[in-house]
N, C-alpha and C positions, 0 to 999 in steps of 0.2 A: 506493499500499499504507500509506504512511504518513497520508494523508488517509483512509483507511477506519480507521485503528486511532483516530486522533483525533476521527473521527466516533463510533465504537463507544463510546469512555470517554466521552465528554463525552453522549452519549446516555442511557447506564448512568446517568449521576451526577443530569441533568437531570430534574425531574419536571415543569416546567412550573407550578407552583402556587406555588414559592418562588423569588423573586428571589436570595435567596442561595446557594441550590442552582444555578441558571442560570449567576450569576457564578463559582461554583465549578468548575462544567462548563466555561465558556469558559477559565479559568485553567488547569486541568489539561488539557485538550484543547491549549491553547497549547503547553503544557510539552512535550507529545507531539510536536506538531508541529516545533518548533523543535529539539528534542533529535535526532527521528528525522530531519531534516533534517543536521543536524549530522553525525549518526554515518554517514548515506549517503555524504554529501560527503566525508568524512576518508575514512572506509576503504574503502566499497563501491567508490566513483569513483575512489579513490587519491591525491584532492587532499591529502591531511595536516591534522592538525589544525590548523596556522595558516592555510590555506587556506578550509578549513571555517569557522572562526570570523570572516573577514572578512562571513561572509552573515549571522550572527546579528543584526546590527542591523537588515537590510532584512526579516527572516523576522518580528523584534520588530512593527517597523511593520505588517507584512502582518494578525498579529493582534492587533492593538491598534484598528487601522481595521474591521476585520472585526466584531469582538466590539462595538464602539461603533456599529455598525449592525446588526448581526444579533441581539444581547439584547434591546434596544427594539421592534424591528421583529418579533420572533418574539412577544414579549408582546401587541404590539398585535393581530397575527394572531390569536394562540389565543384572543382575547377576541371575536374580531369572526366567527370561525366558528362553525358550528354544532357544538355539544357532540357529535355522531356523529363529526365529523372531527377533531375537537380530542385 
């Protein structure tokens, strides 16, 4: 559910023509994921805020390296695909 909301939000912001919008989409999507995981771990799973906070650095690591790979890769692929697929 959290990843779906992350993708929905990022996809709504991203337009593929502007690096700035792509980066903003990544940042906002990252915030959705990290905060969503925190809320799910702390309250839905019942681990509590302190235990859930321990996971934040690992989740940040995930979004940073995901963005480092995905933003440039998506821009390259978008340019190489026929315009009908982009």
